[in-house]
N, CA, C and O atoms as a DFTB+ gen file, in Angstrom:
692 C
 N C O
     1  1       9.793       0.651     -36.941
     2  2       9.419       1.624     -35.950
     3  2      10.472       2.729     -35.959
     4  3      11.672       2.454     -35.946
     5  1      10.016       3.967     -35.981
     6  2      10.913       5.117     -36.011
     7  2      11.294       5.533     -34.611
     8  3      10.537       5.331     -33.662
     9  1      12.486       6.123     -34.487
    10  2      12.913       6.666     -33.211
    11  2      12.637       8.152     -33.162
    12  3      12.642       8.829     -34.189
    13  1      12.397       8.658     -31.963
    14  2      12.195      10.087     -31.767
    15  2      13.484      10.675     -31.230
    16  3      14.061      10.144     -30.281
    17  1      13.948      11.776     -31.834
    18  2      15.213      12.346     -31.381
    19  2      15.087      12.959     -29.993
    20  3      14.084      13.601     -29.680
    21  1      16.108      12.760     -29.160
    22  2      16.234      13.419     -27.872
    23  2      17.170      14.599     -28.098
    24  3      18.295      14.415     -28.564
    25  1      16.721      15.804     -27.775
    26  2      17.460      17.008     -28.131
    27  2      17.880      17.752     -26.872
    28  3      17.061      18.002     -25.988
    29  1      19.161      18.105     -26.793
    30  2      19.693      18.936     -25.720
    31  2      20.588      19.991     -26.363
    32  3      21.484      19.665     -27.143
    33  1      20.342      21.241     -26.035
    34  2      21.114      22.349     -26.617
    35  2      21.105      22.305     -28.141
    36  3      22.136      22.482     -28.789
    37  1      19.949      22.070     -28.683
    38  2      19.751      22.020     -30.136
    39  2      20.574      20.932     -30.811
    40  3      20.861      21.029     -32.004
    41  1      20.954      19.906     -30.076
    42  2      21.755      18.821     -30.624
    43  2      21.072      17.494     -30.312
    44  3      20.621      17.281     -29.187
    45  1      20.993      16.615     -31.282
    46  2      20.407      15.296     -31.077
    47  2      21.411      14.466     -30.275
    48  3      22.543      14.259     -30.713
    49  1      20.988      13.990     -29.094
    50  2      21.881      13.214     -28.237
    51  2      21.478      11.750     -28.163
    52  3      22.173      10.946     -27.542
    53  1      20.380      11.402     -28.780
    54  2      19.929      10.024     -28.771
    55  2      18.548       9.926     -29.372
    56  3      17.988      10.919     -29.837
    57  1      18.002       8.724     -29.362
    58  2      16.673       8.498     -29.911
    59  2      15.847       7.695     -28.919
    60  3      16.357       6.822     -28.217
    61  1      14.577       8.009     -28.882
    62  2      13.631       7.297     -28.039
    63  2      12.735       6.491     -28.956
    64  3      12.145       7.030     -29.892
    65  1      12.636       5.211     -28.687
    66  2      11.734       4.373     -29.478
    67  2      10.646       3.857     -28.563
    68  3      10.898       3.514     -27.408
    69  1       9.442       3.805     -29.084
    70  2       8.300       3.311     -28.330
    71  2       7.849       2.007     -28.951
    72  3       7.669       1.919     -30.165
    73  1       7.669       1.010     -28.132
    74  2       7.281      -0.305     -28.608
    75  2       5.848      -0.580     -28.190
    76  3       5.597      -1.234     -27.177
    77  1       4.910      -0.073     -28.983
    78  2       3.504      -0.347     -28.706
    79  2       2.716      -0.162     -29.990
    80  3       3.159       0.566     -30.878
    81  1       1.555      -0.804     -30.113
    82  2       0.742      -0.631     -31.319
    83  2       0.346       0.826     -31.525
    84  3       0.263       1.293     -32.661
    85  1       0.100       1.549     -30.426
    86  2      -0.301       2.951     -30.530
    87  2       0.826       3.781     -31.111
    88  3       0.601       4.613     -31.990
    89  1       2.055       3.556     -30.618
    90  2       3.194       4.343     -31.089
    91  2       3.459       4.077     -32.559
    92  3       3.784       5.005     -33.300
    93  1       3.330       2.844     -32.995
    94  2       3.627       2.495     -34.374
    95  2       2.614       3.108     -35.336
    96  3       2.956       3.433     -36.473
    97  1       1.386       3.264     -34.891
    98  2       0.348       3.739     -35.795
    99  2       0.095       5.233     -35.677
   100  3      -0.709       5.771     -36.438
   101  1       0.734       5.902     -34.775
   102  2       0.427       7.301     -34.543
   103  2       1.232       8.204     -35.463
   104  3       2.459       8.122     -35.518
   105  1       0.529       9.062     -36.181
   106  2       1.194      10.018     -37.062
   107  2       1.742      11.198     -36.257
   108  3       2.581      11.948     -36.755
   109  1       1.272      11.366     -35.016
   110  2       1.705      12.499     -34.199
   111  2       3.157      12.375     -33.762
   112  3       3.742      13.364     -33.319
   113  1       3.745      11.222     -33.868
   114  2       5.091      11.012     -33.368
   115  2       6.169      11.250     -34.424
   116  3       7.308      10.817     -34.251
   117  1       5.825      11.927     -35.506
   118  2       6.796      12.135     -36.571
   119  2       7.749      13.285     -36.281
   120  3       8.788      13.391     -36.932
   121  1       7.427      14.147     -35.323
   122  2       8.322      15.260     -35.013
   123  2       8.877      15.099     -33.614
   124  3       8.274      14.436     -32.770
   125  1      10.029      15.708     -33.367
   126  2      10.607      15.597     -32.019
   127  2       9.641      16.168     -30.980
   128  3       9.131      17.277     -31.138
   129  1       9.402      15.413     -29.936
   130  2       8.475      15.883     -28.913
   131  2       9.102      15.922     -27.530
   132  3       8.475      16.405     -26.588
   133  1      10.293      15.437     -27.388
   134  2      10.938      15.445     -26.088
   135  2      12.215      16.257     -26.185
   136  3      13.157      15.862     -26.872
   137  1      12.249      17.386     -25.502
   138  2      13.444      18.213     -25.496
   139  2      13.949      18.289     -24.071
   140  3      13.161      18.468     -23.141
   141  1      15.240      18.157     -23.888
   142  2      15.843      18.239     -22.570
   143  2      16.279      19.671     -22.335
   144  3      16.762      20.335     -23.251
   145  1      16.114      20.144     -21.127
   146  2      16.500      21.512     -20.811
   147  2      18.005      21.653     -20.850
   148  3      18.725      20.761     -20.400
   149  1      18.486      22.757     -21.380
   150  2      19.940      22.945     -21.389
   151  2      20.465      23.061     -19.973
   152  3      19.787      23.586     -19.090
   153  1      21.639      22.584     -19.769
   154  2      22.255      22.632     -18.460
   155  2      23.039      23.926     -18.289
   156  3      23.557      24.476     -19.260
   157  1      23.125      24.407     -17.064
   158  2      23.878      25.634     -16.818
   159  2      25.331      25.327     -16.499
   160  3      26.163      26.233     -16.463
   161  1      25.649      24.034     -16.263
   162  2      27.034      23.658     -15.954
   163  2      27.824      23.460     -17.236
   164  3      27.418      22.683     -18.100
   165  1      28.929      24.143     -17.367
   166  2      29.737      23.933     -18.574
   167  2      30.370      22.543     -18.548
   168  3      30.686      22.012     -17.483
   169  1      30.548      21.973     -19.718
   170  2      31.214      20.683     -19.814
   171  2      30.325      19.501     -19.488
   172  3      30.811      18.374     -19.387
   173  1      29.051      19.729     -19.324
   174  2      28.125      18.624     -19.026
   175  2      27.942      17.832     -20.307
   176  3      27.242      18.280     -21.215
   177  1      28.538      16.706     -20.392
   178  2      28.569      15.956     -21.645
   179  2      27.382      15.026     -21.774
   180  3      26.620      14.806     -20.832
   181  1      27.255      14.494     -22.966
   182  2      26.219      13.510     -23.245
   183  2      26.390      12.283     -22.349
   184  3      25.418      11.664     -21.915
   185  1      27.620      11.962     -22.094
   186  2      27.918      10.796     -21.266
   187  2      27.377      10.983     -19.851
   188  3      26.776      10.071     -19.284
   189  1      27.591      12.159     -19.290
   190  2      27.093      12.430     -17.929
   191  2      25.572      12.400     -17.887
   192  3      24.970      11.889     -16.943
   193  1      24.973      12.950     -18.914
   194  2      23.515      12.935     -18.977
   195  2      23.005      11.501     -19.038
   196  3      22.052      11.147     -18.344
   197  1      23.631      10.687     -19.856
   198  2      23.243       9.288     -19.968
   199  2      23.433       8.567     -18.644
   200  3      22.578       7.780     -18.237
   201  1      24.559       8.830     -17.961
   202  2      24.822       8.206     -16.658
   203  2      23.789       8.630     -15.629
   204  3      23.359       7.825     -14.804
   205  1      23.390       9.902     -15.679
   206  2      22.372      10.382     -14.744
   207  2      21.041       9.694     -14.994
   208  3      20.337       9.331     -14.051
   209  1      20.697       9.515     -16.259
   210  2      19.456       8.813     -16.593
   211  2      19.533       7.364     -16.121
   212  3      18.571       6.836     -15.563
   213  1      20.687       6.720     -16.349
   214  2      20.856       5.333     -15.901
   215  2      20.766       5.236     -14.376
   216  3      20.138       4.316     -13.853
   217  1      21.384       6.173     -13.664
   218  2      21.335       6.160     -12.197
   219  2      19.906       6.360     -11.712
   220  3      19.461       5.696     -10.776
   221  1      19.193       7.279     -12.354
   222  2      17.792       7.492     -11.990
   223  2      16.957       6.257     -12.240
   224  3      16.087       5.912     -11.441
   225  1      17.222       5.597     -13.347
   226  2      16.498       4.363     -13.674
   227  2      16.799       3.271     -12.650
   228  3      15.897       2.563     -12.203
   229  1      18.062       3.141     -12.288
   230  2      18.449       2.133     -11.290
   231  2      17.792       2.426      -9.945
   232  3      17.328       1.515      -9.260
   233  1      17.756       3.705      -9.575
   234  2      17.131       4.074      -8.302
   235  2      15.632       3.793      -8.343
   236  3      15.062       3.322      -7.358
   237  1      14.996       4.078      -9.467
   238  2      13.575       3.787      -9.619
   239  2      13.305       2.288      -9.515
   240  3      12.333       1.874      -8.884
   241  1      14.156       1.480     -10.129
   242  2      14.000       0.026     -10.026
   243  2      14.169      -0.445      -8.586
   244  3      13.422      -1.306      -8.121
   245  1      15.147       0.116      -7.881
   246  2      15.371      -0.241      -6.484
   247  2      14.155       0.119      -5.631
   248  3      13.714      -0.675      -4.800
   249  1      13.621       1.318      -5.841
   250  2      12.438       1.738      -5.097
   251  2      11.234       0.866      -5.427
   252  3      10.439       0.537      -4.546
   253  1      11.101       0.498      -6.681
   254  2       9.991      -0.379      -7.083
   255  2      10.100      -1.742      -6.406
   256  3       9.109      -2.281      -5.914
   257  1      11.324      -2.299      -6.384
   258  2      11.522      -3.585      -5.697
   259  2      11.205      -3.464      -4.210
   260  3      10.576      -4.347      -3.627
   261  1      11.642      -2.372      -3.607
   262  2      11.387      -2.167      -2.176
   263  2       9.888      -2.042      -1.903
   264  3       9.391      -2.565      -0.906
   265  1       9.175      -1.355      -2.782
   266  2       7.732      -1.222      -2.636
   267  2       7.053      -2.584      -2.698
   268  3       6.160      -2.869      -1.899
   269  1       7.464      -3.415      -3.630
   270  2       6.898      -4.770      -3.749
   271  2       7.199      -5.579      -2.490
   272  3       6.336      -6.307      -1.999
   273  1       8.418      -5.455      -1.966
   274  2       8.780      -6.171      -0.735
   275  2       7.897      -5.738       0.429
   276  3       7.419      -6.573       1.197
   277  1       7.681      -4.437       0.558
   278  2       6.840      -3.913       1.647
   279  2       5.406      -4.402       1.475
   280  3       4.763      -4.793       2.450
   281  1       4.900      -4.382       0.241
   282  2       3.548      -4.876      -0.008
   283  2       3.423      -6.360       0.339
   284  3       2.433      -6.775       0.941
   285  1       4.407      -7.146      -0.031
   286  2       4.375      -8.578       0.278
   287  2       4.436      -8.831       1.782
   288  3       3.749      -9.713       2.298
   289  1       5.255      -8.061       2.476
   290  2       5.330      -8.186       3.936
   291  2       3.980      -7.870       4.563
   292  3       3.531      -8.573       5.468
   293  1       3.338      -6.822       4.088
   294  2       2.024      -6.444       4.620
   295  2       0.981      -7.507       4.286
   296  3       0.118      -7.804       5.112
   297  1       1.047      -8.077       3.097
   298  2       0.106      -9.145       2.731
   299  2       0.282     -10.371       3.619
   300  3      -0.701     -10.988       4.030
   301  1       1.534     -10.727       3.917
   302  2       1.782     -11.859       4.831
   303  2       1.205     -11.557       6.215
   304  3       0.603     -12.423       6.851
   305  1       1.396     -10.323       6.669
   306  2       0.870      -9.916       7.977
   307  2      -0.658     -10.034       7.998
   308  3      -1.231     -10.554       8.955
   309  1      -1.303      -9.557       6.951
   310  2      -2.763      -9.621       6.878
   311  2      -3.239     -11.067       6.836
   312  3      -4.204     -11.424       7.512
   313  1      -2.573     -11.894       6.053
   314  2      -2.951     -13.305       5.978
   315  2      -2.823     -13.981       7.337
   316  3      -3.685     -14.763       7.738
   317  1      -1.729     -13.667       8.043
   318  2      -1.528     -14.233       9.382
   319  2      -2.621     -13.761      10.336
   320  3      -3.175     -14.551      11.101
   321  1      -2.925     -12.457      10.281
   322  2      -3.977     -11.914      11.151
   323  2      -5.312     -12.597      10.874
   324  3      -6.016     -13.005      11.797
   325  1      -5.649     -12.717       9.593
   326  2      -6.919     -13.360       9.241
   327  2      -6.958     -14.799       9.723
   328  3      -7.955     -15.252      10.287
   329  1      -5.868     -15.508       9.497
   330  2      -5.842     -16.908       9.907
   331  2      -5.870     -17.029      11.420
   332  3      -6.692     -17.759      11.974
   333  1      -4.987     -16.324      12.081
   334  2      -4.856     -16.484      13.529
   335  2      -6.099     -16.045      14.277
   336  3      -6.595     -16.766      15.142
   337  1      -6.605     -14.864      13.947
   338  2      -7.728     -14.335      14.719
   339  2      -9.067     -14.863      14.232
   340  3      -9.813     -15.477      14.995
   341  1      -9.372     -14.624      12.963
   342  2     -10.702     -14.974      12.460
   343  2     -10.920     -16.486      12.431
   344  3     -11.967     -16.965      12.865
   345  1      -9.955     -17.232      11.932
   346  2     -10.139     -18.689      11.839
   347  2     -10.301     -19.329      13.208
   348  3     -11.178     -20.171      13.401
   349  1      -9.471     -18.940      14.147
   350  2      -9.571     -19.514      15.490
   351  2     -10.895     -19.136      16.151
   352  3     -11.541     -19.967      16.789
   353  1     -11.290     -17.877      15.994
   354  2     -12.544     -17.436      16.620
   355  2     -13.737     -18.143      15.989
   356  3     -14.657     -18.548      16.699
   357  1     -13.737     -18.296      14.683
   358  2     -14.853     -18.971      14.021
   359  2     -14.886     -20.455      14.370
   360  3     -15.966     -21.036      14.483
   361  1     -13.741     -21.065      14.538
   362  2     -13.694     -22.465      14.980
   363  2     -14.272     -22.585      16.388
   364  3     -15.030     -23.512      16.677
   365  1     -13.916     -21.660      17.250
   366  2     -14.470     -21.662      18.615
   367  2     -15.980     -21.482      18.591
   368  3     -16.699     -22.115      19.363
   369  1     -16.455     -20.620      17.706
   370  2     -17.908     -20.449      17.577
   371  2     -18.578     -21.743      17.137
   372  3     -19.631     -22.109      17.661
   373  1     -17.986     -22.425      16.193
   374  2     -18.566     -23.679      15.709
   375  2     -18.627     -24.718      16.832
   376  3     -19.641     -25.396      16.999
   377  1     -17.551     -24.841      17.592
   378  2     -17.536     -25.773      18.722
   379  2     -18.607     -25.377      19.733
   380  3     -19.334     -26.227      20.246
   381  1     -18.695     -24.073      20.014
   382  2     -19.707     -23.595      20.963
   383  2     -21.119     -23.877      20.497
   384  3     -21.980     -24.210      21.311
   385  1     -21.374     -23.751      19.216
   386  2     -22.709     -24.048      18.683
   387  2     -23.037     -25.534      18.820
   388  3     -24.173     -25.898      19.126
   389  1     -22.056     -26.375      18.597
   390  2     -22.284     -27.821      18.769
   391  2     -22.592     -28.156      20.233
   392  3     -23.466     -28.976      20.515
   393  1     -21.875     -27.521      21.153
   394  2     -22.156     -27.724      22.579
   395  2     -23.541     -27.202      22.932
   396  3     -24.258     -27.807      23.729
   397  1     -23.908     -26.079      22.335
   398  2     -25.233     -25.511      22.587
   399  2     -26.331     -26.478      22.152
   400  3     -27.347     -26.619      22.833
   401  1     -26.124     -27.140      21.020
   402  2     -27.105     -28.125      20.553
   403  2     -27.318     -29.213      21.605
   404  3     -28.447     -29.645      21.839
   405  1     -26.234     -29.653      22.235
   406  2     -26.333     -30.707      23.262
   407  2     -26.998     -30.205      24.536
   408  3     -27.618     -30.980      25.264
   409  1     -26.871     -28.910      24.806
   410  2     -27.380     -28.343      26.058
   411  2     -28.799     -27.806      25.946
   412  3     -29.312     -27.233      26.907
   413  1     -29.442     -27.977      24.806
   414  2     -30.785     -27.430      24.624
   415  2     -31.779     -27.975      25.648
   416  3     -32.741     -27.290      25.995
   417  1     -31.566     -29.167      26.123
   418  2     -32.463     -29.757      27.116
   419  2     -32.269     -29.109      28.490
   420  3     -33.131     -29.241      29.359
   421  1     -31.149     -28.414      28.694
   422  2     -30.859     -27.742      29.966
   423  2     -30.888     -26.222      29.728
   424  3     -29.872     -25.653      29.327
   425  1     -32.005     -25.568      29.960
   426  2     -32.167     -24.154      29.606
   427  2     -31.108     -23.221      30.233
   428  3     -30.651     -22.290      29.570
   429  1     -30.721     -23.450      31.473
   430  2     -29.741     -22.550      32.099
   431  2     -28.372     -22.677      31.435
   432  3     -27.721     -21.669      31.158
   433  1     -27.938     -23.894      31.182
   434  2     -26.654     -24.125      30.527
   435  2     -26.684     -23.573      29.101
   436  3     -25.705     -22.994      28.630
   437  1     -27.836     -23.762      28.409
   438  2     -27.968     -23.271      27.043
   439  2     -27.919     -21.746      27.007
   440  3     -27.301     -21.167      26.114
   441  1     -28.565     -21.094      27.971
   442  2     -28.559     -19.626      28.035
   443  2     -27.149     -19.109      28.296
   444  3     -26.720     -18.139      27.671
   445  1     -26.431     -19.742      29.204
   446  2     -25.045     -19.344      29.491
   447  2     -24.175     -19.512      28.251
   448  3     -23.387     -18.629      27.913
   449  1     -24.320     -20.640      27.582
   450  2     -23.545     -20.902      26.367
   451  2     -23.889     -19.884      25.278
   452  3     -23.001     -19.403      24.574
   453  1     -25.171     -19.559      25.139
   454  2     -25.610     -18.597      24.134
   455  2     -24.993     -17.217      24.381
   456  3     -24.566     -16.557      23.434
   457  1     -24.944     -16.782      25.622
   458  2     -24.342     -15.486      25.965
   459  2     -22.844     -15.493      25.625
   460  3     -22.308     -14.507      25.119
   461  1     -22.185     -16.611      25.909
   462  2     -20.754     -16.748      25.594
   463  2     -20.529     -16.660      24.082
   464  3     -19.590     -16.007      23.626
   465  1     -21.391     -17.319      23.313
   466  2     -21.268     -17.294      21.852
   467  2     -21.528     -15.887      21.298
   468  3     -20.888     -15.478      20.330
   469  1     -22.444     -15.161      21.893
   470  2     -22.695     -13.779      21.471
   471  2     -21.461     -12.910      21.712
   472  3     -21.089     -12.106      20.857
   473  1     -20.828     -13.071      22.873
   474  2     -19.609     -12.302      23.170
   475  2     -18.504     -12.650      22.174
   476  3     -17.782     -11.776      21.695
   477  1     -18.385     -13.947      21.872
   478  2     -17.369     -14.378      20.912
   479  2     -17.626     -13.765      19.538
   480  3     -16.700     -13.300      18.873
   481  1     -18.888     -13.768      19.122
   482  2     -19.258     -13.201      17.821
   483  2     -18.952     -11.710      17.780
   484  3     -18.433     -11.215      16.780
   485  1     -19.266     -10.989      18.850
   486  2     -18.940      -9.561      18.919
   487  2     -17.435      -9.335      18.799
   488  3     -16.984      -8.405      18.131
   489  1     -16.673     -10.197      19.454
   490  2     -15.220     -10.083      19.399
   491  2     -14.693     -10.315      17.979
   492  3     -13.810      -9.593      17.516
   493  1     -15.236     -11.318      17.295
   494  2     -14.818     -11.596      15.917
   495  2     -15.134     -10.397      15.029
   496  3     -14.294      -9.967      14.239
   497  1     -16.338      -9.861      15.157
   498  2     -16.728      -8.708      14.346
   499  2     -15.832      -7.502      14.631
   500  3     -15.421      -6.792      13.713
   501  1     -15.538      -7.282      15.894
   502  2     -14.680      -6.155      16.278
   503  2     -13.271      -6.323      15.706
   504  3     -12.688      -5.363      15.202
   505  1     -12.724      -7.536      15.781
   506  2     -11.384      -7.787      15.245
   507  2     -11.342      -7.653      13.720
   508  3     -10.378      -7.118      13.173
   509  1     -12.378      -8.132      13.033
   510  2     -12.426      -7.984      11.578
   511  2     -12.549      -6.511      11.190
   512  3     -11.931      -6.070      10.222
   513  1     -13.341      -5.756      11.938
   514  2     -13.475      -4.318      11.678
   515  2     -12.128      -3.621      11.887
   516  3     -11.731      -2.780      11.081
   517  1     -11.430      -3.969      12.962
   518  2     -10.118      -3.377      13.234
   519  2      -9.139      -3.693      12.115
   520  3      -8.389      -2.824      11.670
   521  1      -9.149      -4.944      11.664
   522  2      -8.253      -5.340      10.586
   523  2      -8.573      -4.565       9.303
   524  3      -7.665      -4.108       8.610
   525  1      -9.857      -4.418       8.992
   526  2     -10.256      -3.660       7.799
   527  2      -9.827      -2.201       7.924
   528  3      -9.376      -1.607       6.945
   529  1      -9.960      -1.619       9.107
   530  2      -9.557      -0.232       9.305
   531  2      -8.042      -0.077       9.241
   532  3      -7.538       0.953       8.793
   533  1      -7.317      -1.099       9.691
   534  2      -5.862      -1.052       9.574
   535  2      -5.441      -1.104       8.108
   536  3      -4.431      -0.510       7.730
   537  1      -6.208      -1.808       7.286
   538  2      -5.888      -1.893       5.866
   539  2      -6.116      -0.567       5.155
   540  3      -5.279      -0.128       4.368
   541  1      -7.232       0.059       5.428
   542  2      -7.576       1.313       4.751
   543  2      -8.504       2.107       5.650
   544  3      -9.723       1.945       5.586
   545  1      -7.931       2.971       6.496
   546  2      -8.772       3.738       7.420
   547  2      -9.715       4.682       6.674
   548  3      -9.309       5.345       5.719
   549  1     -10.959       4.739       7.108
   550  2     -11.937       5.627       6.486
   551  2     -11.509       7.084       6.628
   552  3     -11.809       7.905       5.761
   553  1     -10.805       7.411       7.720
   554  2     -10.364       8.790       7.931
   555  2      -9.411       9.242       6.825
   556  3      -9.281      10.442       6.581
   557  1      -8.751       8.316       6.163
   558  2      -7.856       8.673       5.060
   559  2      -8.641       9.345       3.940
   560  3      -8.193      10.345       3.378
   561  1      -9.801       8.803       3.616
   562  2     -10.634       9.381       2.561
   563  2     -11.322      10.661       3.015
   564  3     -11.464      11.601       2.233
   565  1     -11.753      10.702       4.278
   566  2     -12.539      11.836       4.754
   567  2     -11.698      13.005       5.243
   568  3     -12.047      14.161       5.002
   569  1     -10.601      12.721       5.921
   570  2      -9.832      13.782       6.567
   571  2      -8.453      13.993       5.979
   572  3      -7.856      15.047       6.201
   573  1      -7.919      13.025       5.230
   574  2      -6.603      13.156       4.642
   575  2      -5.549      12.351       5.379
   576  3      -5.807      11.766       6.430
   577  1      -4.351      12.337       4.798
   578  2      -3.263      11.507       5.299
   579  2      -2.812      11.906       6.698
   580  3      -2.646      11.039       7.557
   581  1      -2.611      13.194       6.946
   582  2      -2.094      13.632       8.250
   583  2      -3.066      13.272       9.364
   584  3      -2.652      12.757      10.402
   585  1      -4.349      13.536       9.162
   586  2      -5.344      13.204      10.187
   587  2      -5.415      11.692      10.420
   588  3      -5.547      11.242      11.558
   589  1      -5.328      10.915       9.344
   590  2      -5.359       9.450       9.481
   591  2      -4.138       8.960      10.261
   592  3      -4.256       8.083      11.117
   593  1      -2.968       9.523       9.965
   594  2      -1.757       9.130      10.696
   595  2      -1.836       9.535      12.161
   596  3      -1.438       8.767      13.037
   597  1      -2.337      10.718      12.433
   598  2      -2.491      11.156      13.839
   599  2      -3.424      10.220      14.600
   600  3      -3.143       9.839      15.736
   601  1      -4.534       9.855      13.967
   602  2      -5.487       8.938      14.610
   603  2      -4.827       7.577      14.868
   604  3      -4.998       6.991      15.937
   605  1      -4.080       7.086      13.892
   606  2      -3.404       5.800      14.026
   607  2      -2.392       5.857      15.169
   608  3      -2.304       4.920      15.963
   609  1      -1.633       6.941      15.257
   610  2      -0.641       7.101      16.328
   611  2      -1.323       7.190      17.686
   612  3      -0.855       6.595      18.657
   613  1      -2.432       7.932      17.761
   614  2      -3.182       8.028      19.029
   615  2      -3.681       6.650      19.471
   616  3      -3.578       6.296      20.646
   617  1      -4.214       5.888      18.540
   618  2      -4.699       4.541      18.852
   619  2      -3.549       3.661      19.320
   620  3      -3.683       2.933      20.304
   621  1      -2.434       3.723      18.628
   622  2      -1.247       2.956      19.005
   623  2      -0.789       3.339      20.411
   624  3      -0.475       2.467      21.223
   625  1      -0.752       4.632      20.698
   626  2      -0.271       5.118      22.000
   627  2      -1.183       4.698      23.145
   628  3      -0.715       4.545      24.273
   629  1      -2.466       4.510      22.883
   630  2      -3.376       4.036      23.938
   631  2      -3.115       2.575      24.282
   632  3      -3.421       2.129      25.388
   633  1      -2.545       1.823      23.327
   634  2      -2.345       0.394      23.525
   635  2      -0.934       0.026      23.949
   636  3      -0.747      -0.964      24.655
   637  1       0.067       0.802      23.534
   638  2       1.457       0.393      23.729
   639  2       2.282       1.500      24.375
   640  3       1.951       2.684      24.299
   641  1       3.355       1.077      25.004
   642  2       4.340       1.997      25.573
   643  2       5.698       1.632      25.019
   644  3       5.891       0.445      24.755
   645  1       6.619       2.472      24.821
   646  2       6.518       3.916      24.985
   647  2       5.700       4.536      23.860
   648  3       5.536       3.953      22.788
   649  1       5.200       5.719      24.131
   650  2       4.335       6.406      23.177
   651  2       5.140       6.918      21.979
   652  3       6.307       7.289      22.103
   653  1       4.490       6.926      20.835
   654  2       5.093       7.480      19.623
   655  2       4.753       8.959      19.525
   656  3       3.682       9.389      19.952
   657  1       5.664       9.727      18.965
   658  2       5.364      11.117      18.647
   659  2       5.703      11.329      17.179
   660  3       6.591      10.674      16.633
   661  1       4.990      12.245      16.552
   662  2       5.232      12.523      15.134
   663  2       5.033      14.001      14.871
   664  3       4.177      14.655      15.468
   665  1       5.840      14.503      13.967
   666  2       5.728      15.900      13.545
   667  2       5.547      15.889      12.031
   668  3       6.313      15.247      11.313
   669  1       4.529      16.603      11.551
   670  2       4.229      16.632      10.126
   671  2       4.539      18.016       9.575
   672  3       4.132      19.029      10.143
   673  1       5.256      18.046       8.476
   674  2       5.594      19.300       7.808
   675  2       4.717      19.458       6.581
   676  3       4.615      18.536       5.772
   677  1       4.099      20.583       6.436
   678  2       3.172      20.795       5.323
   679  2       3.848      20.648       3.960
   680  3       3.233      20.147       3.019
   681  1       5.072      21.066       3.847
   682  2       5.765      21.030       2.564
   683  2       6.043      19.617       2.080
   684  3       6.303      19.423       0.893
   685  1       5.999      18.636       2.949
   686  2       6.319      17.261       2.575
   687  2       5.096      16.480       2.152
   688  3       5.222      15.421       1.537
   689  1       3.921      16.978       2.466
   690  2       2.701      16.201       2.209
   691  2       1.888      16.802       1.106
   692  3       0.830      16.275       0.761
């Protein structure tokens, strides 16, 4: 496998090698294709450039690890929510249905139980819908990130105190 020269100020400072079947078979990679912009700072050596690349790589790895940690934390939260809310509610529904079977001979008791089971079912559906919206709000696709965040903050503020405030800058989004 051939290396591709890394060029800075018309000088080869290193080689880039690609380890893939595509790179090995591609005739397009025979000429230098990656050129680094010359620096305006005098004395900027190859060593500093290499250190900057290494620091950037280390920072990227750190950010990648942090992203995975955040994703795992969110997955644990979702699993807990599903187990705690949906499983318990569905178990209660099952128990209620069994009681309803026993009460069929008593129409008033059966009607009361049926109304209770309907309320429970509505609650389960509402909680599952809320959980799905917390995972991926539809407003994100329709209105964009800022509108979705504003809606989320408004919903949060209706439920909890103290209220959250947020300021969005156009240049950051």
